[in-house]
N, CA, C and O atoms as a CHARMM CRD file, in Angstrom:
* protein
*
  228
    1    1 MET  N     95.77000 108.06000 185.84300 PROA 1      0.00000
    2    1 MET  CA    95.95300 108.33700 184.79600 PROA 1      0.00000
    3    1 MET  C     96.36700 107.39300 183.35400 PROA 1      0.00000
    4    1 MET  O     97.43000 106.77600 183.29800 PROA 1      0.00000
    5    2 THR  N     95.34900 107.39300 182.21000 PROA 2      0.00000
    6    2 THR  CA    95.75600 106.87600 181.06700 PROA 2      0.00000
    7    2 THR  C     96.55300 107.04000 180.60700 PROA 2      0.00000
    8    2 THR  O     97.39600 107.60200 181.30600 PROA 2      0.00000
    9    3 ASP  N     97.01800 106.70600 179.03200 PROA 3      0.00000
   10    3 ASP  CA    98.67400 106.81200 178.65300 PROA 3      0.00000
   11    3 ASP  C     97.34800 107.63500 177.25200 PROA 3      0.00000
   12    3 ASP  O     97.70100 107.09900 176.20100 PROA 3      0.00000
   13    4 GLN  N     96.65400 108.18800 177.06400 PROA 4      0.00000
   14    4 GLN  CA    96.29600 108.98300 176.00500 PROA 4      0.00000
   15    4 GLN  C     96.89700 109.90900 175.86400 PROA 4      0.00000
   16    4 GLN  O     97.25100 110.87400 176.54000 PROA 4      0.00000
   17    5 PRO  N     97.04000 109.43700 174.58500 PROA 5      0.00000
   18    5 PRO  CA    97.74300 110.99300 173.71800 PROA 5      0.00000
   19    5 PRO  C     97.14100 111.99200 173.84600 PROA 5      0.00000
   20    5 PRO  O     95.95000 112.00800 174.15800 PROA 5      0.00000
   21    6 THR  N     98.14800 113.48000 173.53600 PROA 6      0.00000
   22    6 THR  CA    97.70200 114.33300 173.96000 PROA 6      0.00000
   23    6 THR  C     98.18900 115.38000 172.77200 PROA 6      0.00000
   24    6 THR  O     99.13600 115.17400 172.01400 PROA 6      0.00000
   25    7 ARG  N     97.17900 116.76200 172.77700 PROA 7      0.00000
   26    7 ARG  CA    97.55100 117.18100 171.46100 PROA 7      0.00000
   27    7 ARG  C     98.91800 117.71100 171.23700 PROA 7      0.00000
   28    7 ARG  O     99.52600 117.91000 170.18500 PROA 7      0.00000
   29    8 GLU  N     99.22300 117.87400 172.35200 PROA 8      0.00000
   30    8 GLU  CA   100.83300 118.23200 172.24800 PROA 8      0.00000
   31    8 GLU  C    101.78800 116.96600 171.19300 PROA 8      0.00000
   32    8 GLU  O    102.73900 117.37400 170.52600 PROA 8      0.00000
   33    9 ASP  N    101.39800 115.48700 171.16300 PROA 9      0.00000
   34    9 ASP  CA   102.35200 114.23100 171.28900 PROA 9      0.00000
   35    9 ASP  C    101.87500 113.69800 169.66900 PROA 9      0.00000
   36    9 ASP  O    102.19800 112.70300 169.02000 PROA 9      0.00000
   37   10 ALA  N    100.94000 114.88200 169.36500 PROA 10     0.00000
   38   10 ALA  CA    99.92900 114.27700 167.88800 PROA 10     0.00000
   39   10 ALA  C    100.84900 115.27400 166.84700 PROA 10     0.00000
   40   10 ALA  O    101.49700 116.30300 166.65800 PROA 10     0.00000
   41   11 PRO  N    100.37600 114.18600 166.43000 PROA 11     0.00000
   42   11 PRO  CA   101.46800 114.96500 165.01300 PROA 11     0.00000
   43   11 PRO  C    100.05400 116.38000 164.51800 PROA 11     0.00000
   44   11 PRO  O     98.99800 116.18700 165.12000 PROA 11     0.00000
   45   12 ARG  N    100.04300 117.71400 163.48800 PROA 12     0.00000
   46   12 ARG  CA    99.33300 118.24800 163.43000 PROA 12     0.00000
   47   12 ARG  C     98.68500 117.08800 162.07200 PROA 12     0.00000
   48   12 ARG  O     99.11300 116.13500 161.41900 PROA 12     0.00000
   49   13 SER  N     97.71400 117.70600 162.16200 PROA 13     0.00000
   50   13 SER  CA    96.61900 117.56700 161.35700 PROA 13     0.00000
   51   13 SER  C     95.86100 118.22300 160.23000 PROA 13     0.00000
   52   13 SER  O     95.09600 119.16400 160.44200 PROA 13     0.00000
   53   14 CYS  N     96.08700 117.69800 158.97700 PROA 14     0.00000
   54   14 CYS  CA    94.92300 119.28500 158.23400 PROA 14     0.00000
   55   14 CYS  C     94.16700 118.09000 157.21000 PROA 14     0.00000
   56   14 CYS  O     94.44400 116.97500 156.76900 PROA 14     0.00000
   57   15 THR  N     92.98800 119.12200 157.13600 PROA 15     0.00000
   58   15 THR  CA    92.13600 118.09600 155.54800 PROA 15     0.00000
   59   15 THR  C     91.92700 119.32800 154.68600 PROA 15     0.00000
   60   15 THR  O     91.75800 120.44000 155.18600 PROA 15     0.00000
   61   16 VAL  N     91.93900 119.13700 153.57700 PROA 16     0.00000
   62   16 VAL  CA    92.26700 120.25700 151.93900 PROA 16     0.00000
   63   16 VAL  C     90.55000 120.60300 151.48300 PROA 16     0.00000
   64   16 VAL  O     89.57600 119.85000 151.44700 PROA 16     0.00000
   65   17 GLY  N     90.66700 121.83900 151.21800 PROA 17     0.00000
   66   17 GLY  CA    88.96800 121.88900 150.87500 PROA 17     0.00000
   67   17 GLY  C     87.92300 121.06800 151.17800 PROA 17     0.00000
   68   17 GLY  O     87.67100 121.00100 152.38100 PROA 17     0.00000
   69   18 GLU  N     86.93400 120.13400 150.11300 PROA 18     0.00000
   70   18 GLU  CA    85.68300 119.48200 150.58000 PROA 18     0.00000
   71   18 GLU  C     86.42400 119.02100 151.02000 PROA 18     0.00000
   72   18 GLU  O     86.66400 119.55600 152.10300 PROA 18     0.00000
   73   19 ASP  N     87.38000 117.77800 150.69900 PROA 19     0.00000
   74   19 ASP  CA    88.15900 116.26800 150.66200 PROA 19     0.00000
   75   19 ASP  C     88.36600 116.27200 152.15100 PROA 19     0.00000
   76   19 ASP  O     89.53300 116.19800 152.53600 PROA 19     0.00000
   77   20 VAL  N     86.97300 116.38100 153.44600 PROA 20     0.00000
   78   20 VAL  CA    87.44100 116.37300 155.11500 PROA 20     0.00000
   79   20 VAL  C     87.28200 114.28000 155.36000 PROA 20     0.00000
   80   20 VAL  O     86.83500 113.63900 156.31100 PROA 20     0.00000
   81   21 LEU  N     87.74000 113.92500 154.34000 PROA 21     0.00000
   82   21 LEU  CA    87.74600 112.49700 154.61800 PROA 21     0.00000
   83   21 LEU  C     89.34700 111.80500 154.45000 PROA 21     0.00000
   84   21 LEU  O     89.70200 110.94300 155.25400 PROA 21     0.00000
   85   22 ARG  N     90.00600 112.13400 153.65200 PROA 22     0.00000
   86   22 ARG  CA    91.22700 112.45300 153.51100 PROA 22     0.00000
   87   22 ARG  C     91.85700 113.15200 154.81500 PROA 22     0.00000
   88   22 ARG  O     91.01800 113.94100 155.24900 PROA 22     0.00000
   89   23 VAL  N     93.05600 113.15600 155.62500 PROA 23     0.00000
   90   23 VAL  CA    93.98600 113.79200 156.80500 PROA 23     0.00000
   91   23 VAL  C     94.94500 113.93800 156.59600 PROA 23     0.00000
   92   23 VAL  O     95.63700 112.98200 156.24600 PROA 23     0.00000
   93   24 HSD  N     95.32000 114.85100 156.67500 PROA 24     0.00000
   94   24 HSD  CA    97.24500 114.66200 155.77200 PROA 24     0.00000
   95   24 HSD  C     97.76500 115.21200 157.61100 PROA 24     0.00000
   96   24 HSD  O     97.23600 115.44800 158.69700 PROA 24     0.00000
   97   25 GLU  N     99.17400 115.18100 156.94000 PROA 25     0.00000
   98   25 GLU  CA    99.81600 115.91500 157.75700 PROA 25     0.00000
   99   25 GLU  C    100.62900 116.69300 157.88500 PROA 25     0.00000
  100   25 GLU  O    101.54800 116.59100 157.07200 PROA 25     0.00000
  101   26 LEU  N    100.77300 118.27500 159.31800 PROA 26     0.00000
  102   26 LEU  CA   101.21100 119.22900 157.94300 PROA 26     0.00000
  103   26 LEU  C    102.84200 119.00300 158.36700 PROA 26     0.00000
  104   26 LEU  O    103.54100 118.50600 159.25100 PROA 26     0.00000
  105   27 VAL  N    102.93100 119.79600 156.97500 PROA 27     0.00000
  106   27 VAL  CA   104.38400 119.99200 157.36700 PROA 27     0.00000
  107   27 VAL  C    105.81700 120.44400 158.23900 PROA 27     0.00000
  108   27 VAL  O    106.90500 119.86800 158.23300 PROA 27     0.00000
  109   28 GLY  N    105.35000 121.85600 159.08800 PROA 28     0.00000
  110   28 GLY  CA   105.69400 121.88900 160.23400 PROA 28     0.00000
  111   28 GLY  C    104.27500 122.64900 161.40000 PROA 28     0.00000
  112   28 GLY  O    103.04600 122.66500 161.46700 PROA 28     0.00000
  113   29 ALA  N    105.48500 123.18400 162.14400 PROA 29     0.00000
  114   29 ALA  CA   104.70500 123.89200 163.19400 PROA 29     0.00000
  115   29 ALA  C    103.74000 125.43300 162.49300 PROA 29     0.00000
  116   29 ALA  O    102.68000 125.98800 162.78400 PROA 29     0.00000
  117   30 ASP  N    105.00100 125.68200 161.29900 PROA 30     0.00000
  118   30 ASP  CA   104.77500 126.99200 161.16500 PROA 30     0.00000
  119   30 ASP  C    104.48600 126.67300 160.08500 PROA 30     0.00000
  120   30 ASP  O    103.49600 127.39900 159.99500 PROA 30     0.00000
  121   31 ASP  N    104.53100 126.12100 159.05700 PROA 31     0.00000
  122   31 ASP  CA   103.60400 125.71900 157.45600 PROA 31     0.00000
  123   31 ASP  C    102.08100 125.24700 157.30100 PROA 31     0.00000
  124   31 ASP  O    101.78300 124.05400 157.35700 PROA 31     0.00000
  125   32 PRO  N    101.39200 125.98900 157.15600 PROA 32     0.00000
  126   32 PRO  CA   100.58200 125.23800 157.39800 PROA 32     0.00000
  127   32 PRO  C     99.91100 124.03600 155.94400 PROA 32     0.00000
  128   32 PRO  O     98.71900 123.73000 155.97100 PROA 32     0.00000
  129   33 ARG  N    100.73200 123.54900 154.92600 PROA 33     0.00000
  130   33 ARG  CA   100.42700 122.55500 154.29300 PROA 33     0.00000
  131   33 ARG  C    100.48700 121.19800 154.18500 PROA 33     0.00000
  132   33 ARG  O    101.29500 120.70000 154.96800 PROA 33     0.00000
  133   34 PRO  N     99.83800 120.33400 153.39400 PROA 34     0.00000
  134   34 PRO  CA   100.14600 119.23600 153.58400 PROA 34     0.00000
  135   34 PRO  C    101.51500 118.06600 152.97200 PROA 34     0.00000
  136   34 PRO  O    101.95200 117.58900 151.92500 PROA 34     0.00000
  137   35 LYS  N    101.73700 118.05600 154.34500 PROA 35     0.00000
  138   35 LYS  CA   103.04600 117.17000 153.90100 PROA 35     0.00000
  139   35 LYS  C    103.40700 116.53100 152.31000 PROA 35     0.00000
  140   35 LYS  O    104.48400 116.91500 151.85300 PROA 35     0.00000
  141   36 CYS  N    102.51500 115.50500 151.36500 PROA 36     0.00000
  142   36 CYS  CA   102.26000 114.81000 150.08400 PROA 36     0.00000
  143   36 CYS  C    101.92300 116.62600 148.97400 PROA 36     0.00000
  144   36 CYS  O    101.72000 116.63700 147.76000 PROA 36     0.00000
  145   37 GLY  N    101.95400 117.49100 149.59500 PROA 37     0.00000
  146   37 GLY  CA   101.71800 118.50000 148.49000 PROA 37     0.00000
  147   37 GLY  C    100.09700 118.87600 147.76600 PROA 37     0.00000
  148   37 GLY  O     99.73400 119.72500 146.95100 PROA 37     0.00000
  149   38 ALA  N     99.10300 117.36200 148.81000 PROA 38     0.00000
  150   38 ALA  CA    97.94300 118.22700 148.25800 PROA 38     0.00000
  151   38 ALA  C     97.13100 119.41100 148.72500 PROA 38     0.00000
  152   38 ALA  O     96.96600 119.88800 149.84800 PROA 38     0.00000
  153   39 GLY  N     96.55600 119.83100 147.22700 PROA 39     0.00000
  154   39 GLY  CA    95.29400 120.74700 147.49000 PROA 39     0.00000
  155   39 GLY  C     96.08400 122.07000 146.84600 PROA 39     0.00000
  156   39 GLY  O     95.33100 123.04100 146.92800 PROA 39     0.00000
  157   40 GLU  N     97.45200 122.44300 146.18700 PROA 40     0.00000
  158   40 GLU  CA    98.01200 122.98200 146.13300 PROA 40     0.00000
  159   40 GLU  C     97.36800 125.03500 146.09400 PROA 40     0.00000
  160   40 GLU  O     97.62300 125.62500 145.04500 PROA 40     0.00000
  161   41 GLY  N     96.89600 125.55600 146.81200 PROA 41     0.00000
  162   41 GLY  CA    96.36200 126.62400 146.51900 PROA 41     0.00000
  163   41 GLY  C     94.87500 127.06800 147.38100 PROA 41     0.00000
  164   41 GLY  O     94.36800 128.17800 147.54000 PROA 41     0.00000
  165   42 GLU  N     94.24000 125.09300 148.05500 PROA 42     0.00000
  166   42 GLU  CA    93.14000 125.12000 148.48600 PROA 42     0.00000
  167   42 GLU  C     93.40600 125.33000 150.41000 PROA 42     0.00000
  168   42 GLU  O     94.38300 125.16000 151.14000 PROA 42     0.00000
  169   43 THR  N     91.86600 125.80600 150.66500 PROA 43     0.00000
  170   43 THR  CA    92.42200 126.25000 151.88500 PROA 43     0.00000
  171   43 THR  C     92.54200 124.77300 152.54500 PROA 43     0.00000
  172   43 THR  O     92.09800 123.74300 152.03900 PROA 43     0.00000
  173   44 VAL  N     93.24600 124.88200 153.80200 PROA 44     0.00000
  174   44 VAL  CA    93.98000 124.24600 154.42500 PROA 44     0.00000
  175   44 VAL  C     92.65600 123.97200 156.11400 PROA 44     0.00000
  176   44 VAL  O     92.52900 125.10800 156.57100 PROA 44     0.00000
  177   45 ASP  N     92.07200 123.28800 156.71600 PROA 45     0.00000
  178   45 ASP  CA    92.07200 123.10800 158.06700 PROA 45     0.00000
  179   45 ASP  C     92.68000 122.07600 159.30500 PROA 45     0.00000
  180   45 ASP  O     92.77900 120.86700 159.09400 PROA 45     0.00000
  181   46 GLU  N     92.89300 122.40800 160.01500 PROA 46     0.00000
  182   46 GLU  CA    93.67400 121.53200 161.12800 PROA 46     0.00000
  183   46 GLU  C     92.40400 121.19300 161.83400 PROA 46     0.00000
  184   46 GLU  O     91.37100 121.76700 162.17600 PROA 46     0.00000
  185   47 TRP  N     93.09900 119.65200 161.92000 PROA 47     0.00000
  186   47 TRP  CA    92.29000 118.75600 162.96700 PROA 47     0.00000
  187   47 TRP  C     92.80600 118.36400 163.88300 PROA 47     0.00000
  188   47 TRP  O     93.95600 118.79900 163.95100 PROA 47     0.00000
  189   48 LEU  N     92.45000 117.50900 164.94800 PROA 48     0.00000
  190   48 LEU  CA    93.00800 116.63300 166.22600 PROA 48     0.00000
  191   48 LEU  C     92.07000 115.66000 164.84700 PROA 48     0.00000
  192   48 LEU  O     90.87500 115.81500 164.59800 PROA 48     0.00000
  193   49 ARG  N     93.26000 114.43400 163.93700 PROA 49     0.00000
  194   49 ARG  CA    92.44200 113.85600 163.56700 PROA 49     0.00000
  195   49 ARG  C     93.50500 112.45200 163.00700 PROA 49     0.00000
  196   49 ARG  O     94.23700 112.90600 162.12700 PROA 49     0.00000
  197   50 ALA  N     93.77600 111.07400 163.21700 PROA 50     0.00000
  198   50 ALA  CA    94.29100 110.71800 163.08000 PROA 50     0.00000
  199   50 ALA  C     94.83900 110.47200 161.16000 PROA 50     0.00000
  200   50 ALA  O     94.20300 110.16300 160.15200 PROA 50     0.00000
  201   51 VAL  N     96.06000 110.75000 161.37600 PROA 51     0.00000
  202   51 VAL  CA    96.91400 111.01600 159.84200 PROA 51     0.00000
  203   51 VAL  C     97.13500 109.69900 159.06100 PROA 51     0.00000
  204   51 VAL  O     97.94000 108.78500 159.23700 PROA 51     0.00000
  205   52 ASN  N     95.58800 110.01100 157.59700 PROA 52     0.00000
  206   52 ASN  CA    95.04500 108.38400 156.47300 PROA 52     0.00000
  207   52 ASN  C     95.36400 108.60100 155.91500 PROA 52     0.00000
  208   52 ASN  O     95.37500 107.61100 155.18300 PROA 52     0.00000
  209   53 CYS  N     96.07600 109.78200 155.16900 PROA 53     0.00000
  210   53 CYS  CA    96.77800 109.77100 153.90700 PROA 53     0.00000
  211   53 CYS  C     97.96900 108.80900 153.32200 PROA 53     0.00000
  212   53 CYS  O     98.74800 109.75100 153.17900 PROA 53     0.00000
  213   54 PRO  N     98.40100 108.17200 153.06600 PROA 54     0.00000
  214   54 PRO  CA    99.33800 107.11100 152.50800 PROA 54     0.00000
  215   54 PRO  C    100.43300 108.09800 152.44500 PROA 54     0.00000
  216   54 PRO  O    101.37000 108.07800 153.24200 PROA 54     0.00000
  217   55 GLU  N    100.30700 108.99600 151.45600 PROA 55     0.00000
  218   55 GLU  CA   101.57700 109.78800 151.02000 PROA 55     0.00000
  219   55 GLU  C    102.26100 110.31900 152.35900 PROA 55     0.00000
  220   55 GLU  O    103.37600 109.93500 152.71100 PROA 55     0.00000
  221   56 CYS  N    101.49300 111.23400 153.07400 PROA 56     0.00000
  222   56 CYS  CA   102.06300 111.60000 154.78500 PROA 56     0.00000
  223   56 CYS  C    102.47700 110.52400 155.73000 PROA 56     0.00000
  224   56 CYS  O    103.22200 110.88900 156.63900 PROA 56     0.00000
  225   57 ARG  N    102.16000 109.35700 155.69200 PROA 57     0.00000
  226   57 ARG  CA   102.42500 108.96900 156.22800 PROA 57     0.00000
  227   57 ARG  C    103.69000 108.58900 156.61000 PROA 57     0.00000
  228   57 ARG  O    103.84900 107.89500 157.61300 PROA 57     0.00000
């Protein structure tokens, strides 16, 4: 058995609008907004990716 993180262990993350390179952490389980407030009113897509937004870390 490996020590790979599971989906349950990983923080919920997202991209905002057309920017698919910057990955943000979501505010919470029931709140699909980036912690840093990026992309006010833009579409948020949830991913299982490492957060790389410096403001969300």
